[in-house]
TIFIMI-446502 format. One record per residue (C-alpha): y, x, z; residue in three letters; residue number from 1. Coordinates in steps of 0.001 Angstrom, whole numbers, plus 524288, in hexadecimal, padded with zeros to 5 digits. Layout:
> Y  X  Z  ALA  NUM
...
This chain:
> 8180C  881CD  7DE15  MET  1
> 80E40  87577  7DA7E  ALA  2
> 8124C  8681F  7DD79  ARG  3
> 808EC  85E93  7E179  ALA  4
> 80C3C  84F40  7DFEB  LEU  5
> 80466  845A9  7EA3C  GLY  6
> 801F4  8395C  7EE47  LEU  7
> 808DE  8378D  7FB92  LEU  8
> 80540  82A0C  802BA  SER  9
> 80B1F  83031  810C7  GLY  10
> 7FF0F  82F92  8154F  GLY  11
> 7F95B  83C7D  81D5C  LEU  12
> 7EF32  8415B  8116C  ASP  13
> 7FB1C  84195  806C0  SER  14
> 803A5  8478A  81160  MET  15
> 7FA15  852BA  81396  LEU  16
> 7F5A8  85475  80597  ALA  17
> 80421  85727  802E9  ALA  18
> 8065C  85F62  80EA7  ARG  19
> 7FA02  8677A  80A5C  LEU  20
> 7FE45  86910  7FC10  LEU  21
> 80C18  86CE1  80148  SER  22
> 806B1  87804  809F5  ASP  23
> 7FF45  87C86  7FDE3  LEU  24
> 80E07  87E90  7F655  SER  25
> 80CA4  8735A  7ED8E  ILE  26
> 819A4  86A39  7ECAF  GLU  27
> 81508  85C24  7EFC9  VAL  28
> 81A10  851F0  7EB33  LEU  29
> 816EC  844E6  7EFF3  GLY  30
> 815D2  836EC  7EB61  LEU  31
> 813CD  82A0C  7EFC9  SER  32
> 812AE  81BC3  7E8A7  PHE  33
> 81673  80EEC  7ECC6  VAL  34
> 80E58  8018F  7E93E  THR  35
> 80F10  7F49C  7F35F  PRO  36
> 80332  7FAA9  7F989  PHE  37
> 8098C  808B6  7FDC1  PHE  38
> 81708  80DEA  7FF8C  GLY  39
> 81E07  81B92  80014  PRO  40
> 8230C  81B99  80DC1  ASP  41
> 81665  82368  814A8  LYS  42
> 81918  82DAF  806FA  ALA  43
> 826BC  82E3A  80A6B  ARG  44
> 82583  83291  819D1  LYS  45
> 81A5C  83BD2  8145D  ALA  46
> 82331  8437B  809DF  ALA  47
> 82E9D  844A5  814CB  LYS  48
> 825D4  84A57  81D54  GLN  49
> 81E23  852F3  8134C  LEU  50
> 82B56  85523  80EED  GLN  51
> 8261B  8515D  80035  ILE  52
> 82C9F  84C0A  7F4DE  PRO  53
> 82829  83D7A  7F154  LEU  54
> 82768  83585  7E4A2  THR  55
> 823C9  825C8  7E81B  ILE  56
> 81FF6  81D87  7DC4B  ILE  57
> 81FFF  80EF6  7DBA1  ASP  58
> 81147  80CF8  7D6FD  LEU  59
> 81278  7FD19  7D9CE  THR  60
> 80E29  7F8FE  7CA74  THR  61
> 80363  80334  7C848  LEU  62
> 7FE2D  801BF  7D546  HIS  63
> 7FDAF  7F3DF  7D43D  TRP  64
> 7F7CE  7F45F  7C764  ALA  65
> 7EB6B  7FCF6  7CA7D  MET  66
> 7E7C5  7F4E1  7D7AB  LEU  67
> 7E4E4  7E786  7CFBF  LYS  68
> 7D963  7F183  7C9DF  ASN  69
> 7D786  7FE1C  7CF2B  PRO  70
> 7CD8C  80576  7C7E3  ARG  71
> 7C6BF  80AFC  7D464  HIS  72
> 7C77A  7FEE0  7DB3E  GLY  73
> 7CC93  7FC76  7EA47  PHE  74
> 7C87E  8023D  7F5AC  GLY  75
> 7C533  7F991  80304  LYS  76
> 7D197  7F18C  80142  ASN  77
> 7DC51  7F060  7F72A  LEU  78
> 7DE0F  7FED6  7F36E  ASN  79
> 7DC08  804DB  7E7E4  PRO  80
> 7DCD0  811F1  7ED17  CYS  81
> 7D5B2  81905  7E06E  ILE  82
> 7DECF  8128D  7D839  ASP  83
> 7E96C  814DB  7DEE2  CYS  84
> 7E982  82296  7E239  HIS  85
> 7E5BE  82523  7D432  ALA  86
> 7F137  81C39  7CE70  LEU  87
> 7FB14  823E5  7D901  MET  88
> 7F5E7  8318A  7D3FE  LEU  89
> 7F677  82B0D  7C5A5  GLN  90
> 805A3  829BA  7CA0B  GLU  91
> 80713  83577  7D036  ALA  92
> 80249  83F19  7C582  GLY  93
> 80BD7  839B3  7BB5F  LYS  94
> 8153A  8407A  7C524  LEU  95
> 80F6D  84ED3  7C4A2  LEU  96
> 8180A  8514C  7B7D2  GLY  97
> 82500  84C75  7BB10  PRO  98
> 82478  8523F  7C979  LEU  99
> 81E6E  85D13  7C60B  ASP  100
> 811D1  85CF6  7CD94  ALA  101
> 80432  863DF  7CB71  ASP  102
> 7FC78  859F3  7D110  PHE  103
> 7F8B5  84E0E  7DA7C  LEU  104
> 7F4A1  84D35  7E816  PHE  105
> 7F155  842D9  7F1C7  THR  106
> 7ED6B  8424C  7FF74  GLY  107
> 7DEBA  83CAD  7FCD3  GLU  108
> 7D38E  84097  80683  VAL  109
> 7C4E7  8402D  8027A  LEU  110
> 7BDE5  83574  8096D  GLY  111
> 7C949  8310D  8109F  GLN  112
> 7C89C  823A9  808D8  ARG  113
> 7BC51  81E41  80401  PRO  114
> 7C0BC  81ABE  7F8C1  PHE  115
> 7CBAE  8215B  7F3EF  SER  116
> 7C7A1  82EF5  7F8CF  GLN  117
> 7B8A2  83085  7F583  THR  118
> 7B9FA  83C88  7EB60  LYS  119
> 7B6F7  83252  7DF2F  PRO  120
> 7C1B5  82ABD  7E321  SER  121
> 7CAFD  83687  7E428  LEU  122
> 7C52A  83976  7D646  ARG  123
> 7C6FF  82C4B  7D210  ALA  124
> 7D5A5  82ADF  7D5A8  VAL  125
> 7D7BD  83946  7CE49  GLU  126
> 7D218  83423  7C226  LYS  127
> 7D832  82673  7C085  THR  128
> 7E5AE  82FC7  7C3B2  SER  129
> 7E41F  83592  7B814  GLY  130
> 7E6AE  843F2  7C003  TYR  131
> 7D9F5  8477C  7C331  VAL  132
> 7DB4E  8567C  7C815  ASP  133
> 7E8D5  8550A  7CCF4  LEU  134
> 7E7E8  84DF8  7D9B5  ILE  135
> 7E655  85628  7E41E  LEU  136
> 7E1FE  851EE  7F149  ARG  137
> 7E482  85C60  7FA03  PRO  138
> 7DD0B  857B0  808AC  LEU  139
> 7D1DE  8569B  7FF7E  SER  140
> 7D04F  85E9F  7F60C  ALA  141
> 7C8FC  867AA  7F8F8  LEU  142
> 7BD79  85D6D  7F962  LEU  143
> 7C24F  859D2  7EC71  LEU  144
> 7C277  85E9E  7DD1D  PRO  145
> 7CA91  86A1C  7DA26  GLU  146
> 7D825  86665  7D306  THR  147
> 7E0AA  86A4C  7C98B  ARG  148
> 7EB93  86FEB  7D45E  PRO  149
> 7E12D  876F6  7DB02  GLU  150
> 7DA38  87D39  7D03A  ARG  151
> 7E75F  8819D  7C8C7  GLU  152
> 7EC02  8873D  7D80B  GLY  153
> 7F615  87E44  7D99F  LEU  154
> 7EFD2  87B38  7E707  VAL  155
> 7E7A7  88389  7EDDF  ASP  156
> 7DB6B  87B01  7F16A  ARG  157
> 7D6C2  8838C  7FCAD  SER  158
> 7E036  87D69  804BA  ARG  159
> 7DEB8  8700E  80193  LEU  160
> 7D50D  86757  80C6A  LEU  161
> 7C833  86038  80D25  ASP  162
> 7CB49  85519  81373  ILE  163
> 7C2EF  848B9  812C5  SER  164
> 7BF2F  83D07  818B6  GLY  165
> 7C5C9  831A8  820E1  ARG  166
> 7C9B9  83A87  82D42  SER  167
> 7D74B  84039  82CD9  ARG  168
> 7D590  848AE  8393F  LYS  169
> 7D904  85657  82E0D  ARG  170
> 7E534  84E5D  827AB  GLN  171
> 7EA0F  84AA9  83683  MET  172
> 7E8DB  8596A  838A9  ALA  173
> 7F051  85F9D  82C84  LEU  174
> 7F9CA  854EF  82EFB  ALA  175
> 7FBBA  85B9D  83CEB  GLU  176
> 7FB69  86961  83678  GLN  177
> 8064D  866FF  82C0C  TYR  178
> 80F33  85E08  835C7  GLY  179
> 80D17  850F7  82E55  LEU  180
> 80FB8  847A0  83AB0  LYS  181
> 81582  83B89  8337B  ASP  182
> 80949  83485  82B0E  TYR  183
> 80283  827EB  82AD0  PRO  184
> 7F564  82234  82E08  ASN  185
> 7ECD5  82235  822AE  PRO  186
> 7EC06  814A5  821F8  ALA  187
> 7F5D9  80949  81CBD  GLY  188
> 7FAD8  8114F  80E49  GLY  189
> 7F5FC  8073E  8076F  CYS  190
> 7F66B  7F854  80856  LEU  191
> 7EC86  7F661  7FE13  LEU  192
> 7E2ED  7FC3B  80933  THR  193
> 7E77A  7F211  81303  ASP  194
> 7DC70  7E73A  8146B  PRO  195
> 7E657  7DC42  8167C  LEU  196
> 7EEFE  7DF7C  80B92  PHE  197
> 7E480  7E1FC  80210  SER  198
> 7DED9  7D3B2  8064F  ARG  199
> 7EC63  7CF0B  80286  ARG  200
> 7EF26  7D5A0  7F48B  LEU  201
> 7DF9E  7D1A6  7F191  LYS  202
> 7E44B  7C26B  7F46C  GLU  203
> 7F0F0  7C45C  7EE38  LEU  204
> 7E834  7C7AB  7E263  TRP  205
> 7E062  7BCC1  7E163  GLN  206
> 7EAED  7B3ED  7E12E  HIS  207
> 7F4D6  7BBCE  7D996  ALA  208
> 7ED1C  7C649  7D05D  PRO  209
> 7F973  7CDE1  7CD0D  ASP  210
> 80100  7CAA7  7D7E2  PRO  211
> 810C9  7CC2A  7D7E5  ASP  212
> 8123F  7DA85  7E02A  LEU  213
> 81AA4  7D193  7E986  ARG  214
> 80FDE  7CAD6  7EE62  GLU  215
> 80978  7D803  7F0A7  VAL  216
> 812E1  7DDE1  7F8A5  ALA  217
> 81217  7CFDC  7FFF1  LEU  218
> 80524  7D468  804A8  LEU  219
> 80945  7DCDF  80E3D  LYS  220
> 8126D  7D39F  815F6  VAL  221
> 80EBB  7C831  81F1B  GLY  222
> 8049C  7BF61  8200B  ARG  223
> 7FCF6  7B966  81441  HIS  224
> 7F962  7AD22  812EB  PHE  225
> 7F31E  7A703  804D9  ARG  226
> 7F51A  7976E  8030A  LEU  227
> 7ECDF  78ECE  7FAD3  ALA  228
> 7F5EA  792A0  7EED9  SER  229
> 7F996  7A000  7E8F1  ARG  230
> 80481  7A03C  7F246  CYS  231
> 80353  7A980  7FE26  LYS  232
> 80CC3  7A93F  80A45  VAL  233
> 811DB  7B61C  8119F  VAL  234
> 81546  7B495  81F67  ILE  235
> 81B34  7C08B  825A4  GLY  236
> 817AC  7C51F  831A9  ARG  237
> 82466  7CAAF  836E0  ASN  238
> 83403  7CA83  83514  GLN  239
> 83029  7D6FE  82B75  LYS  240
> 8268B  7D1DE  8232B  GLU  241
> 82F60  7C431  821BB  ASN  242
> 838AE  7CD48  81BF6  GLU  243
> 830BB  7D2B1  813D4  LEU  244
> 82BAE  7C749  80E9D  LEU  245
> 8387C  7C1A3  80DC9  GLU  246
> 83D36  7CC35  80364  ASP  247
> 830AE  7CB88  7FC16  ARG  248
> 831A7  7BB15  7F980  ALA  249
> 83414  7B834  7EB3B  ALA  250
> 83B4E  7ABA1  7E72E  PRO  251
> 82E58  7A4DF  7E4C2  GLU  252
> 82A5E  7A660  7F208  ASP  253
> 8290B  79DA7  7FD4A  GLY  254
> 82E84  7A163  80A90  LYS  255
> 82C49  7996E  818A7  ALA  256
> 8331E  79BE6  824E3  ARG  257
> 830D6  792E5  83083  THR  258
> 83E72  78BF5  83728  LEU  259
> 84172  78C76  8455A  GLY  260
> 8354D  7986E  848AF  PHE  261
> 833BE  7A651  84688  PRO  262
> 82AD6  7A878  83AF9  GLY  263
> 825F9  7B13D  82E56  PRO  264
> 82B38  7B024  82044  LEU  265
> 820D1  7A9DC  819DF  ALA  266
> 821AD  7ADF1  80B2F  LEU  267
> 818CE  7A50A  80125  ALA  268
> 8172A  7AC0E  7F5A0  VAL  269
> 80F90  7A8D0  7E7E7  GLY  270
> 8188E  79CA4  7E4F9  ARG  271
> 813CB  7937C  7F036  PRO  272
> 8121F  7865E  7EA36  GLU  273
> 81747  7794A  7F0B3  PRO  274
> 80A2B  7773C  7F84B  GLY  275
> 80C17  784DE  7FF0B  ASP  276
> 8197E  78373  8050B  TRP  277
> 814B8  77C65  811AA  GLU  278
> 808FF  784E9  812F6  GLN  279
> 813CE  790D7  812E0  VAL  280
> 81B00  788E9  81E08  ALA  281
> 80E32  7883E  8261D  ARG  282
> 80A84  7962F  824D4  LEU  283
> 81960  799EA  828F9  THR  284
> 817A3  79009  83429  ALA  285
> 80C9C  79564  83974  ALA  286
> 8128A  7A4F6  83A1D  TYR  287
> 81EB0  79FDA  84182  SER  288
> 821F6  79FDF  84F83  ASP  289
> 82246  78FE3  84EB0  GLY  290
> 81AE5  78966  85743  PRO  291
> 80B94  785AE  85198  THR  292
> 809BA  7773F  8507C  GLY  293
> 817DE  77321  84E33  GLN  294
> 81E25  770E4  84279  PRO  295
> 82873  77C60  83B90  LEU  296
> 832C0  77C84  8318C  ALA  297
> 82F14  7866A  825CB  VAL  298
> 838DB  78A28  81DDC  GLN  299
> 833CB  78D2B  80E05  LEU  300
> 83A96  793FC  803FC  THR  301
> 838AC  7947B  7F666  GLN  302
> 843DF  79AF6  7EEEE  GLY  303
> 8512D  7924C  7EF6E  ASP  304
> 847A2  78816  7F679  ARG  305
> 84816  7871C  80569  VAL  306
> 83FE3  77CDC  80D5D  TRP  307
> 83A14  778E1  81A49  ASN  308
> 82D58  774A4  81EA5  LEU  309
> 827CD  76F53  82BBB  GLN  310
> 81A13  77484  82DEF  VAL  311
> 8110F  77613  83A41  PRO  312
> 80DB4  782FE  83F2A  LYS  313
> 80173  78593  83EC0  MET  314
> 7F956  78FD1  8451B  PRO  315
> 7F74F  79CF6  83E63  LYS  316
> 7E8D0  79CCA  83D1A  GLU  317
> 7EB5D  791A7  83469  VAL  318
> 7EDE6  7988A  828E5  PHE  319
> 7E52D  7A30E  828A1  GLN  320
> 7DDC0  7A105  82039  PRO  321
> 7E7F5  7A1B9  815A8  TRP  322
> 7EBA3  7B07C  81B33  MET  323
> 7E886  7BB19  8127E  LEU  324
């Protein structure tokens, strides 16, 4: 029996590709990667539903290095999809021998995405990965050149599909046919496709060309404000985010909370300077439940140092120009 190793994002297309190959009496193995921008949770659910084994690999270091200078550029936002897919397939290919797998597969659909799923883009992914001719895309295979596993009889090409374009009608019909009911919406898989996150990451790069990955992780949380110095203030939007900010605070960061009124935790990242503290306090007060126009006490903390500042609560709109 042939064995195939596939990139399993947990989305419908990758699930259908795995199921289609399973129906061709091919043993299917799933592979999912972890970076600060996407994780394996959806893949875990998909693998469980498909009843296939799943390998999870942390790709953070290699992915971060690629993201700084992607050979094929970015998509609409900071999504280097061609280079990202190539990197994942390159790493997947290294597992063919250890896992005794014969070829790789993905759930990519020709023409579904204008940047990364055109014929030239798919070809670029193959060449960059170094595994040309070993990457099968079962959902669009009949619209693409024949691959080695098809030529060698490991896969019956006549039973592969010719899906193309952005419509998901055929995929949804297949899902019903296969009894796949629990699958996510097509959007939201990678933070780098999100306009707000991409804008924040670009801004971070302007101030820190080689930022700590902790600062990158903080981009996912809260409201962000850039002060005149390099310091940035992140304000939690709810209790869960306040707790996340508390957990991710470094010793050199500043923390601020209003006293006497409910309010958020504000985290001042980037070694706040002496002149930053009043601005941090004013921001914190503005997003508290204290009365506007009244002086509020704000507790500030940095390392072992704890002190209070009294500042007036100003309308949030005053700080809008600082927001990222």
